[in-house]
MARBA-3410 file (N, C-alpha, C, O; in Angstrom, 1 decimal):
201
-12.5,-27.4,-14.5,-11.1,-27.0,-13.9,-11.2,-25.8,-13.1,-10.6,-25.7,-12.0 ~ -11.9,-24.8,-13.6,-12.0,-23.5,-12.9,-12.7,-23.7,-11.5,-12.3,-23.1,-10.5 ~ -13.8,-24.5,-11.5,-14.5,-24.8,-10.2,-13.6,-25.5,-9.2,-13.6,-25.2,-8.0 ~ -12.8,-26.4,-9.7,-11.9,-27.2,-8.8,-10.8,-26.2,-8.3,-10.5,-26.2,-7.1 ~ -10.3,-25.4,-9.1,-9.3,-24.4,-8.7,-9.8,-23.4,-7.7,-9.2,-23.2,-6.6
-11.0,-22.9,-7.9,-11.7,-22.0,-7.0,-11.9,-22.7,-5.6,-11.7,-22.1,-4.6 ~ -12.3,-23.9,-5.7,-12.6,-24.7,-4.4,-11.3,-24.8,-3.6,-11.3,-24.7,-2.4 ~ -10.2,-25.2,-4.3,-9.0,-25.3,-3.6,-8.5,-24.0,-3.0,-8.1,-24.0,-1.8 ~ -8.6,-22.9,-3.7,-8.2,-21.7,-3.2,-9.0,-21.2,-1.9,-8.5,-20.6,-1.0 ~ -10.3,-21.6,-1.9,-11.1,-21.2,-0.8,-10.9,-21.9,0.5,-11.4,-21.5,1.5
-10.0,-22.9,0.5,-9.7,-23.7,1.7,-8.9,-22.8,2.7,-9.0,-23.1,3.9 ~ -8.2,-21.8,2.3,-7.4,-21.0,3.2,-8.4,-20.0,3.9,-9.0,-19.2,3.2 ~ -8.5,-20.0,5.2,-9.3,-19.1,5.9,-8.7,-17.7,5.9,-7.5,-17.6,5.7 ~ -9.5,-16.7,6.1,-8.9,-15.3,6.2,-7.9,-15.2,7.3,-6.9,-14.5,7.2 ~ -8.1,-15.9,8.4,-7.1,-15.9,9.5,-5.8,-16.5,9.1,-4.7,-16.0,9.4
-5.9,-17.6,8.4,-4.7,-18.3,7.9,-4.0,-17.5,6.9,-2.8,-17.4,6.9 ~ -4.8,-16.9,6.0,-4.2,-16.0,5.0,-3.4,-14.8,5.7,-2.3,-14.5,5.2 ~ -4.0,-14.2,6.7,-3.4,-13.1,7.4,-2.1,-13.6,8.0,-1.1,-12.9,8.1 ~ -2.1,-14.8,8.6,-0.9,-15.4,9.2,0.2,-15.6,8.2,1.4,-15.3,8.5 ~ -0.2,-16.1,7.0,0.8,-16.3,6.0,1.4,-14.9,5.5,2.6,-14.8,5.3
0.6,-13.9,5.4,1.1,-12.6,4.9,2.1,-12.0,6.0,3.1,-11.4,5.6 ~ 1.7,-12.2,7.2,2.6,-11.7,8.3,4.0,-12.4,8.2,5.0,-11.7,8.4 ~ 3.9,-13.7,8.0,5.2,-14.4,7.9,6.0,-14.0,6.7,7.2,-13.9,6.8 ~ 5.4,-13.7,5.6,6.1,-13.2,4.4,6.7,-11.9,4.7,7.9,-11.7,4.3 ~ 6.0,-11.0,5.4,6.6,-9.7,5.7,7.8,-9.8,6.6,8.8,-9.1,6.5
7.7,-10.7,7.6,8.8,-11.0,8.5,10.0,-11.4,7.8,11.1,-10.9,8.0 ~ 9.8,-12.4,6.8,11.0,-12.9,6.0,11.5,-11.8,5.2,12.8,-11.7,5.0 ~ 10.7,-10.9,4.6,11.2,-9.8,3.8,12.1,-8.9,4.6,13.1,-8.5,4.1 ~ 11.7,-8.6,5.8,12.5,-7.7,6.6,13.8,-8.4,7.0,14.8,-7.7,7.2 ~ 13.8,-9.7,7.1,15.0,-10.4,7.5,16.0,-10.6,6.4,17.2,-10.4,6.6
15.5,-11.0,5.2,16.4,-11.4,4.2,16.3,-10.6,2.9,17.2,-10.6,2.0 ~ 15.2,-9.8,2.7,15.0,-9.0,1.5,14.3,-9.9,0.4,14.2,-11.1,0.6 ~ 13.9,-9.2,-0.6,13.1,-9.9,-1.7,13.9,-11.0,-2.4,13.4,-12.1,-2.6 ~ 15.1,-10.6,-2.8,15.8,-11.5,-3.7,16.1,-12.8,-3.0,16.1,-13.9,-3.6 ~ 16.4,-12.8,-1.7,16.8,-14.0,-0.9,15.5,-14.7,-0.4,15.7,-15.8,0.1
14.4,-14.1,-0.5,13.1,-14.8,0.0,12.8,-15.9,-1.0,12.8,-15.7,-2.2 ~ 12.5,-17.1,-0.5,12.1,-18.2,-1.3,10.8,-18.8,-0.8,10.4,-18.6,0.3 ~ 10.1,-19.4,-1.8,8.8,-20.1,-1.4,9.1,-21.2,-0.4,8.2,-21.5,0.4 ~ 10.3,-21.8,-0.5,10.6,-22.9,0.5,10.7,-22.3,1.9,10.2,-22.9,2.8 ~ 11.3,-21.1,2.0,11.4,-20.5,3.3,10.0,-20.1,3.8,9.7,-20.3,5.0
9.1,-19.6,3.0,7.8,-19.2,3.4,7.0,-20.5,3.8,6.4,-20.5,4.9 ~ 7.2,-21.6,3.1,6.5,-22.8,3.4,7.0,-23.3,4.8,6.2,-23.8,5.6 ~ 8.3,-23.2,5.0,8.9,-23.7,6.3,8.4,-22.8,7.5,8.0,-23.3,8.5 ~ 8.4,-21.5,7.3,8.0,-20.6,8.3,6.6,-20.7,8.7,6.2,-20.6,9.9 ~ 5.7,-21.0,7.7,4.3,-21.1,7.9,3.7,-22.5,8.1,2.5,-22.7,8.2
4.6,-23.5,8.0,4.2,-24.9,8.1,3.2,-25.2,7.0,2.2,-25.8,7.2 ~ 3.5,-24.7,5.8,2.6,-24.9,4.6,3.4,-25.8,3.6,4.6,-25.9,3.7 ~ 2.6,-26.3,2.7,3.3,-27.0,1.6,3.6,-26.0,0.5,2.8,-25.1,0.3 ~ 4.7,-26.1,-0.2,5.0,-25.2,-1.3,4.0,-25.3,-2.4,3.7,-24.3,-3.0 ~ 3.4,-26.5,-2.6,2.4,-26.6,-3.6,1.2,-25.8,-3.3,0.5,-25.2,-4.2
0.8,-25.7,-2.0,-0.3,-24.9,-1.6,-0.1,-23.4,-1.9,-0.9,-22.7,-2.4 ~ 1.1,-23.0,-1.6,1.5,-21.6,-1.8,1.4,-21.2,-3.3,0.9,-20.2,-3.7 ~ 2.0,-22.1,-4.1,1.9,-21.8,-5.6,0.5,-21.9,-6.1,0.1,-21.1,-7.0 ~ -0.3,-22.8,-5.6,-1.7,-23.0,-6.0,-2.5,-21.7,-5.7,-3.3,-21.3,-6.4 ~ -2.2,-21.2,-4.5,-3.0,-20.0,-4.0,-2.5,-18.7,-4.6,-3.3,-17.8,-5.0
-1.2,-18.5,-4.8,-0.7,-17.2,-5.2,0.1,-17.3,-6.5,0.4,-16.2,-7.1 ~ 0.4,-18.4,-7.0,1.1,-18.5,-8.3,2.6,-18.3,-8.3,3.3,-19.0,-9.1 ~ 3.1,-17.5,-7.4,4.5,-17.3,-7.3,4.9,-16.2,-6.3,4.0,-15.7,-5.6 ~ 6.2,-16.0,-6.1,6.7,-15.1,-5.1,6.2,-13.7,-5.2,5.8,-13.0,-4.3 ~ 6.2,-13.2,-6.5,5.9,-11.8,-6.7,4.4,-11.5,-6.3,4.1,-10.5,-5.6
3.5,-12.4,-6.7,2.1,-12.2,-6.3,1.9,-12.3,-4.8,1.1,-11.5,-4.3 ~ 2.6,-13.2,-4.2,2.4,-13.4,-2.7,2.9,-12.2,-2.0,2.3,-11.7,-1.1 ~ 4.1,-11.6,-2.4,4.7,-10.5,-1.7,3.8,-9.2,-1.9,3.5,-8.5,-1.0 ~ 3.3,-9.0,-3.2,2.4,-7.8,-3.4,1.2,-7.9,-2.6,0.7,-6.9,-2.0 ~ 0.6,-9.1,-2.5,-0.7,-9.2,-1.7,-0.4,-9.1,-0.2,-1.3,-8.6,0.5
0.8,-9.5,0.2,1.1,-9.4,1.6,1.3,-7.9,2.0,0.8,-7.5,3.0 ~ 1.9,-7.2,1.1,2.1,-5.7,1.4,0.7,-5.0,1.4,0.5,-4.2,2.2 ~ -0.1,-5.4,0.4,-1.4,-4.7,0.4,-2.2,-5.1,1.6,-3.0,-4.2,2.2 ~ -2.1,-6.3,2.1,-2.8,-6.7,3.3,-2.5,-5.9,4.5,-3.3,-5.7,5.4 ~ -1.3,-5.4,4.6,-0.8,-4.6,5.8,-1.4,-3.2,5.8,-1.4,-2.5,6.8
-2.0,-2.7,4.7,-2.5,-1.4,4.6,-3.8,-1.4,5.4,-4.7,-2.2,5.2 ~ -4.0,-0.4,6.4,-5.2,-0.4,7.2,-6.4,-0.3,6.3,-6.5,0.6,5.4 ~ -7.4,-1.1,6.6,-8.6,-1.1,5.8,-8.4,-1.5,4.4,-9.1,-1.0,3.5 ~ -7.4,-2.4,4.1,-7.1,-2.7,2.7,-6.3,-1.6,2.1,-5.1,-1.5,2.4 ~ -6.9,-0.8,1.2,-6.2,0.4,0.7,-6.5,1.6,1.5,-5.8,2.7,1.4
-7.5,1.6,2.4,-7.7,2.7,3.3,-8.9,3.6,3.1,-9.3,4.2,4.1 ~ -9.4,3.7,1.9,-10.4,4.7,1.7,-11.9,4.1,1.8,-12.8,4.9,1.7 ~ -12.0,2.8,1.9,-13.3,2.2,1.8,-14.3,2.8,2.8,-15.5,3.0,2.5 ~ -13.9,3.1,4.0,-14.8,3.6,5.0,-14.6,5.1,5.3,-15.2,5.6,6.3 ~ -13.8,5.8,4.5,-13.5,7.2,4.8,-14.3,8.1,3.9,-14.2,8.0,2.7
-15.2,8.9,4.5,-15.9,10.0,3.8,-16.3,11.0,4.8,-17.4,11.0,5.4 ~ -15.4,11.9,5.1,-15.6,12.9,6.2,-16.3,14.1,5.8,-16.8,14.9,6.6 ~ -16.5,14.3,4.5,-17.2,15.5,4.0,-16.3,16.5,3.5,-16.7,17.6,3.0 ~ -14.9,16.3,3.6,-14.0,17.3,3.1,-12.7,16.5,2.7,-12.4,15.5,3.2 ~ -12.0,17.1,1.7,-10.8,16.4,1.3,-9.7,16.4,2.4,-9.1,15.4,2.6
-9.6,17.5,3.1,-8.6,17.6,4.2,-9.0,16.5,5.2,-8.1,15.8,5.7 ~ -10.2,16.4,5.6,-10.7,15.4,6.5,-10.4,14.0,6.0,-9.9,13.1,6.8 ~ -10.6,13.7,4.8,-10.4,12.4,4.2,-8.9,12.0,4.3,-8.5,10.9,4.7 ~ -8.0,12.9,3.8,-6.6,12.7,3.8,-6.0,12.6,5.2,-5.1,11.7,5.5 ~ -6.5,13.4,6.1,-6.1,13.3,7.5,-6.5,11.9,8.1,-5.8,11.3,8.8
-7.8,11.5,7.9,-8.3,10.3,8.4,-7.5,9.1,7.9,-7.2,8.2,8.6 ~ -7.1,9.1,6.6,-6.3,8.1,6.0,-4.9,8.0,6.7,-4.5,6.9,7.1 ~ -4.3,9.2,7.0,-3.0,9.2,7.6,-3.1,8.7,9.0,-2.2,8.0,9.5 ~ -4.2,9.0,9.7,-4.3,8.6,11.1,-4.5,7.1,11.3,-4.5,6.6,12.4 ~ -4.8,6.3,10.2,-5.0,4.9,10.3,-3.7,4.1,10.6,-3.8,3.0,11.1
-2.6,4.7,10.4,-1.3,4.0,10.7,-0.6,4.8,11.8,-0.4,6.0,11.7 ~ -0.2,4.1,12.9,0.6,4.8,13.9,2.0,5.0,13.5,2.5,4.4,12.4 ~ 2.8,5.7,14.2,4.2,6.1,13.8,5.1,4.8,13.7,5.9,4.7,12.8 ~ 4.9,3.8,14.6,5.7,2.6,14.6,5.4,1.8,13.3,6.3,1.4,12.6 ~ 4.1,1.7,12.9,3.8,1.0,11.7,4.3,1.7,10.5,4.8,1.1,9.5
4.2,3.1,10.5,4.8,3.8,9.3,6.3,3.6,9.2,6.8,3.5,8.1 ~ 7.0,3.6,10.3,8.4,3.4,10.2,8.7,2.0,9.6,9.6,1.8,8.8 ~ 8.0,1.0,10.1,8.2,-0.4,9.6,7.9,-0.5,8.1,8.7,-1.1,7.3 ~ 6.8,0.1,7.7,6.4,0.1,6.3,7.4,0.9,5.4,7.7,0.5,4.3 ~ 7.9,2.0,5.9,8.9,2.8,5.2,10.1,2.0,4.9,10.7,2.0,3.8
10.6,1.3,5.9,11.8,0.4,5.8,11.6,-0.7,4.8,12.4,-1.0,3.9 ~ 10.4,-1.3,4.9,10.0,-2.4,4.0,10.0,-1.9,2.5,10.5,-2.6,1.6 ~ 9.3,-0.8,2.3,9.2,-0.3,0.9,10.5,0.2,0.3,10.7,0.0,-0.9 ~ 11.4,0.7,1.1,12.7,1.0,0.6,13.5,-0.2,0.1,14.1,-0.1,-1.0 ~ 13.3,-1.3,0.8,14.0,-2.5,0.4,13.3,-3.1,-0.9,14.0,-3.6,-1.8
12.0,-3.0,-1.0,11.3,-3.5,-2.1,11.5,-2.6,-3.4,11.4,-3.1,-4.5 ~ 11.7,-1.3,-3.2,11.8,-0.4,-4.3,12.9,-0.9,-5.3,12.8,-0.9,-6.5 ~ 14.1,-1.3,-4.7,15.2,-1.8,-5.5,14.8,-3.1,-6.3,15.1,-3.2,-7.5 ~ 14.1,-4.0,-5.6,13.7,-5.2,-6.2,12.7,-5.0,-7.3,12.7,-5.7,-8.3 ~ 11.8,-4.1,-7.1,10.7,-3.8,-8.1,11.3,-3.4,-9.4,10.9,-3.9,-10.5
12.4,-2.6,-9.4,13.0,-2.0,-10.6,13.8,-3.1,-11.3,14.1,-3.0,-12.5 ~ 14.2,-4.2,-10.6,14.9,-5.2,-11.3,14.2,-6.5,-11.5,14.7,-7.5,-12.0 ~ 12.9,-6.5,-11.2,12.1,-7.7,-11.4,10.7,-7.4,-12.0,9.9,-6.8,-11.4 ~ 10.6,-7.7,-13.3,9.3,-7.3,-14.0,8.1,-8.0,-13.4,7.0,-7.4,-13.4 ~ 8.2,-9.2,-12.9,7.1,-9.9,-12.3,6.6,-9.2,-11.0,5.4,-9.0,-10.8
7.6,-8.7,-10.2,7.2,-8.0,-9.0,6.6,-6.6,-9.4,5.6,-6.2,-8.7 ~ 7.1,-6.0,-10.4,6.6,-4.7,-10.8,5.1,-4.9,-11.3,4.2,-4.1,-10.9 ~ 4.9,-5.9,-12.1,3.5,-6.2,-12.6,2.6,-6.5,-11.4,1.4,-6.0,-11.4 ~ 3.0,-7.3,-10.4,2.2,-7.6,-9.3,1.9,-6.4,-8.4,0.8,-6.2,-8.0 ~ 2.9,-5.5,-8.2,2.7,-4.3,-7.5,1.7,-3.3,-8.2,0.9,-2.7,-7.6
1.9,-3.2,-9.5,1.0,-2.4,-10.3,-0.5,-2.9,-10.1,-1.4,-2.1,-10.0 ~ -0.6,-4.2,-10.3,-2.0,-4.8,-10.2,-2.6,-4.7,-8.9,-3.8,-4.4,-8.8 ~ -1.9,-4.9,-7.8,-2.5,-5.1,-6.5,-2.3,-3.8,-5.6,-3.0,-3.7,-4.6 ~ -1.4,-2.9,-5.9,-1.2,-1.8,-5.1,-1.3,-0.4,-5.8,-2.1,0.4,-5.5 ~ -0.5,-0.3,-6.9,-0.4,1.0,-7.5,-1.7,1.4,-8.2,-2.3,2.5,-7.9
-2.2,0.6,-9.1,-3.4,0.9,-9.8,-4.7,1.0,-8.9,-5.4,2.0,-9.0 ~ -4.9,0.1,-8.0,-6.0,0.3,-7.0,-5.9,1.5,-6.2,-6.9,2.2,-5.9 ~ -4.7,1.8,-5.7,-4.5,3.0,-4.9,-4.7,4.3,-5.7,-5.3,5.3,-5.2 ~ -4.3,4.3,-7.0,-4.6,5.5,-7.8,-6.1,5.6,-8.0,-6.6,6.8,-8.1 ~ -6.8,4.5,-8.2,-8.2,4.6,-8.4,-8.9,5.1,-7.1,-9.9,5.9,-7.2
-8.4,4.7,-6.0,-9.0,5.2,-4.7,-8.8,6.7,-4.6,-9.7,7.5,-4.2 ~ -7.6,7.2,-4.9,-7.3,8.6,-4.8,-8.2,9.4,-5.8,-8.6,10.5,-5.5 ~ -8.4,8.8,-7.0,-9.2,9.5,-7.9,-10.7,9.7,-7.4,-11.3,10.7,-7.6 ~ -11.1,8.6,-6.7,-12.5,8.7,-6.2,-12.6,9.7,-5.1,-13.6,10.5,-5.0 ~ -11.6,9.8,-4.3,-11.6,10.8,-3.2,-11.6,12.2,-3.8,-12.3,13.1,-3.3
-10.7,12.4,-4.8,-10.7,13.8,-5.4,-12.0,14.1,-6.2,-12.4,15.2,-6.2 ~ -12.6,13.1,-6.8,-13.8,13.3,-7.5,-14.9,13.8,-6.5,-15.7,14.6,-6.9 ~ -14.9,13.2,-5.3,-15.9,13.7,-4.3,-15.6,15.1,-4.0,-16.6,15.9,-3.8 ~ -14.3,15.5,-3.9,-14.0,16.9,-3.6,-14.4,17.8,-4.7,-14.9,18.9,-4.5 ~ -14.3,17.3,-6.0,-14.7,18.1,-7.1,-16.2,18.3,-7.1,-16.8,19.4,-7.3
-16.9,17.2,-6.8,-18.4,17.2,-6.7,-18.9,18.2,-5.6,-20.0,18.8,-5.7 ~ -18.1,18.3,-4.5,-18.5,19.2,-3.5,-18.1,20.7,-3.8,-18.5,21.6,-3.1 ~ -17.3,20.9,-4.8,-16.8,22.2,-5.2,-15.6,22.6,-4.5,-15.2,23.8,-4.6 ~ -14.9,21.7,-3.8,-13.6,22.0,-3.2,-12.5,22.1,-4.2,-11.6,23.0,-4.0 ~ -12.5,21.3,-5.2,-11.4,21.3,-6.2,-11.9,21.5,-7.6,-12.9,21.0,-7.9
-11.2,22.4,-8.3,-11.6,22.6,-9.7,-11.3,21.4,-10.5,-10.2,20.8,-10.4 ~ -12.2,21.0,-11.4,-11.9,19.7,-12.2,-10.7,19.9,-13.2,-10.2,18.9,-13.6 ~ -10.4,21.1,-13.5,-9.3,21.3,-14.4,-7.9,21.6,-13.7,-7.0,22.0,-14.4 ~ -7.9,21.4,-12.4,-6.6,21.7,-11.7,-5.6,20.6,-12.1,-5.8,19.4,-12.0 ~ -4.5,21.1,-12.7,-3.5,20.1,-13.2,-2.8,19.3,-12.1,-2.2,18.2,-12.4
-2.9,19.7,-10.8,-2.3,19.0,-9.8,-3.0,17.7,-9.4,-2.4,16.8,-8.8 ~ -4.2,17.5,-9.9,-5.0,16.3,-9.6,-4.2,15.1,-10.1,-4.2,14.1,-9.4 ~ -3.6,15.2,-11.3,-2.9,14.0,-11.9,-1.7,13.6,-11.1,-1.2,12.5,-11.2 ~ -1.2,14.5,-10.2,0.0,14.3,-9.5,-0.2,14.1,-8.0,0.7,14.1,-7.2 ~ -1.5,13.9,-7.6,-1.8,13.8,-6.2,-1.1,12.6,-5.6,-0.5,12.7,-4.5
-1.2,11.4,-6.2,-0.6,10.2,-5.6,1.0,10.4,-5.6,1.6,9.8,-4.7 ~ 1.5,11.1,-6.6,2.9,11.3,-6.6,3.3,12.2,-5.4,4.3,11.9,-4.7 ~ 2.5,13.2,-5.1,2.8,14.0,-3.9,2.7,13.2,-2.6,3.5,13.4,-1.8 ~ 1.7,12.4,-2.5,1.5,11.6,-1.3,2.6,10.6,-1.0,3.2,10.6,0.1 ~ 3.0,9.9,-2.1,4.0,8.9,-2.0,5.4,9.6,-1.8,6.2,9.2,-1.0
5.5,10.7,-2.5,6.8,11.5,-2.4,7.1,12.0,-1.0,8.2,11.9,-0.5 ~ 6.0,12.5,-0.3,6.2,13.0,1.0,6.6,11.9,2.0,7.5,12.0,2.8 ~ 6.0,10.7,1.8,6.3,9.5,2.6,7.8,9.1,2.4,8.5,8.8,3.4 ~ 8.2,9.0,1.1,9.5,8.5,0.8,10.6,9.5,1.1,11.7,9.1,1.6 ~ 10.3,10.7,0.8,11.4,11.7,1.0,11.7,12.0,2.4,12.9,12.5,2.7
10.8,11.8,3.3,11.1,12.0,4.7,12.4,11.3,5.2,13.2,11.9,5.9 ~ 12.5,10.1,4.8,13.7,9.3,5.2,14.9,9.7,4.4,16.0,9.8,4.9 ~ 14.7,9.9,3.1,15.8,10.1,2.2,16.5,11.5,2.4,17.7,11.6,2.4 ~ 15.6,12.5,2.7,16.2,13.9,2.9,16.4,14.2,4.3,17.5,14.7,4.7 ~ 15.5,13.9,5.2,15.7,14.2,6.6,16.3,13.2,7.5,16.7,13.4,8.6
16.5,11.9,6.9,17.0,10.8,7.6,16.2,10.5,8.9,16.7,10.2,9.9 ~ 14.8,10.7,8.7,13.9,10.4,9.8,12.7,9.6,9.3,12.4,9.7,8.1 ~ 12.1,8.8,10.1,11.0,8.0,9.6,9.8,8.9,9.4,9.6,10.0,10.1 ~ 8.9,8.6,8.5,7.6,9.4,8.4,6.8,9.2,9.7,6.8,8.1,10.2 ~ 6.1,10.2,10.1,5.2,10.2,11.2,3.9,10.8,10.9,3.8,11.5,9.9
2.9,10.6,11.7,1.6,11.2,11.5,1.7,12.7,11.5,1.2,13.3,10.6 ~ 2.5,13.3,12.4,2.6,14.7,12.5,3.2,15.3,11.3,2.8,16.3,10.7 ~ 4.3,14.6,10.8,4.9,15.1,9.6,4.0,15.0,8.4,3.9,16.0,7.6 ~ 3.3,13.9,8.2,2.5,13.8,7.0,1.2,14.7,7.1,0.8,15.2,6.0 ~ 0.7,14.9,8.2,-0.4,15.8,8.4,0.0,17.2,8.0,-0.7,17.9,7.3
1.2,17.6,8.4,1.6,19.0,8.1,2.0,19.1,6.6,1.8,20.1,6.0 ~ 2.5,18.0,6.0,2.8,17.9,4.6,1.5,18.1,3.8,1.5,18.8,2.8 ~ 0.5,17.4,4.2,-0.8,17.4,3.4,-1.3,18.9,3.5,-1.7,19.4,2.4 ~ -1.2,19.5,4.6,-1.8,20.9,4.7,-0.9,21.9,4.0,-1.4,22.9,3.5 ~ 0.4,21.7,4.0,1.3,22.7,3.4,1.6,22.5,1.9,1.9,23.4,1.2
1.4,21.2,1.4,1.8,20.9,0.0,0.6,20.4,-0.8,0.3,21.0,-1.8 ~ 0.0,19.3,-0.3,-1.0,18.7,-1.2,-2.3,19.5,-1.3,-2.7,19.7,-2.5 ~ -2.9,20.0,-0.2,-4.1,20.7,-0.3,-3.9,22.0,-1.1,-4.8,22.4,-1.9 ~ -2.9,22.9,-0.8,-2.7,24.1,-1.6,-2.5,23.8,-3.1,-3.0,24.6,-3.9 ~ -1.8,22.7,-3.4,-1.6,22.4,-4.8,-3.0,22.1,-5.5,-3.1,22.4,-6.7
-3.9,21.6,-4.7,-5.2,21.3,-5.3,-6.2,22.4,-5.2,-7.4,22.3,-5.5 ~ -5.7,23.6,-4.6,-6.5,24.8,-4.5,-7.5,24.7,-3.3,-8.5,25.5,-3.3 ~ -7.2,23.9,-2.3,-8.1,23.8,-1.2,-7.5,24.6,-0.1,-6.4,24.5,0.3 ~ -8.3,25.5,0.5,-8.0,26.4,1.6,-7.8,25.6,2.8,-8.6,24.7,3.1 ~ -6.7,25.9,3.6,-6.4,25.2,4.8,-6.7,26.1,6.0,-6.1,27.2,6.0
-7.6,25.8,6.8,-7.9,26.6,8.0,-6.8,26.7,9.0,-6.9,27.3,10.0
END
């Protein structure tokens, strides 16, 4: 049974998968998570609903994987190793242009409400976005510790992802402006790096 299931899932090409994820995100922006249905995704992508359920299991899993797919380079850190923590965080920020950041910010604001009211969506986001991203940040910080940039006992290490996400989200909530590369780079230099004890030139 496992072999048959794996074979069925492998029929969707990476190109087709990317097309499906883009359609899911378009629908999310149009109607929001609660009104999004697998029927609508099937119609938009000319897929069968059975194929969607076989591949993703349900709406929560599909949405979480679609959001993860939009992140540059997957989660972003796979190919980044500049030799400094500042360089790594700046390089990650530069992977998304201002237009993409604005679109992602609006999308995540809409999903935030749905996540808190939907346990399945919360589990899917934790599995496919939150926990992998936390692991990536830990690896980046560990490299900085190994280089001697960050003290291993710095208490701010545990809050690094909170700081990064907080800066992205608060830009819209407090300033009523979308996050931009310039804002996030200055935020990293003024808040994140000093908290970690890294000198900013």
